[in-house]
N, C-alpha and C positions, 0 to 999 in steps of 0.2 A: 419344818426346821430341821436342818441337818446337824448331825452330831459329828464331832471330830473323832477320828480314830485315835487309838492309843498311840500309834506310831507318829501321827502328825502332832499330837499334843506333846509328846516327849521331844520331838524335833524342835518345836517352837520353844519349849522350855529350855532346851540346851542352848538355843540362840539368844533367848531373852534374858536369862539370868546373868550372863557375863556383861551384857549391855547395861542392864540396870545396876549391877554392882559396880561397873566401871564409872558410872555417873556419880557415885558417892565419893565425897572428898574425905580424906583422912584428916585427923586433927593436925598432924604435922604439915600436911600440904596447905591447910588453911593458915596455919601459923607462918609458914614460909611465904605464902602469898601476902599476908598482912605485913610481914617484915619487909618484903620487897616494895610494897606500896608505901610504907612509912619511909623507906630509904629514898624512893622516888620523890615523895613529898618534900623531904628535907633538901634534896638536891635542887628541886624546883624553887624552894624558898631561898636557898643560897644564890641561885642564878638570878632571882628577882632582886635580891639585895645588891648583887653586883651590878645589875642593870640600873638600879636606882642610883648607885654611886657613880656609875659612868655618866648618867644623865646629869647628875649634879656637877660633875667635873666639866661636862660639855657646856652647861649653862654658865659656869664660872668662866670658862675660856671665852665664851661669847661675850660676856660682860667686859672682860679685859680687852677683847678685840674692839668692842664699841668704844671703850675709853681711849684706846690707842688711836682709833680713827678720829675721835674728837680732838685729841692732842695734835694729830697730824694736820687736821683741817685748820686748827688755830695757828699752827706754825706756818702753814701755807698762806693764810691770810696776812700774817705778819710779814712774811717774805714778799708778798705782793705789795704791801704798803711800803716796805723798804725799797723795793725796786722802783716804785713810783717816785719816791723821794730822791733816789739816785738819779733818775731821769731828769727831775727838776734841777738838781745841782749841776748835772752835765750841761743842761741848757743854759744855766746861769753862767757857768764857766765859759762856755762858747760865746755868749754875748759879751762877757767881760773881755775875752781875748779879741773878739772882733772889734770892740770899742777901743782897745789898746792899739790895734793896728791902724785905726783911722787917725789917730793923733799924730 
């Protein structure tokens, strides 16, 4: 088994101590990290609430669009029925006019 020389041990110690000490977090850094995490959580929750509100508004708009489409379809059906009736009346007037010319 080899032993480390005093110089090598001292050199390793000089390199290792700052690395180990640098890995330790101070109380302030932990508190800052926690505050940052809390702020990020709050922002995420706010964003989630806004997304939920936007989804609700989109669903409401979709429902209104569906109702408008239904009303438009009903109006179109009524217009088609009226057009059919107008065609019938035009035919009747044409027949009456043609009958009047024959006399």
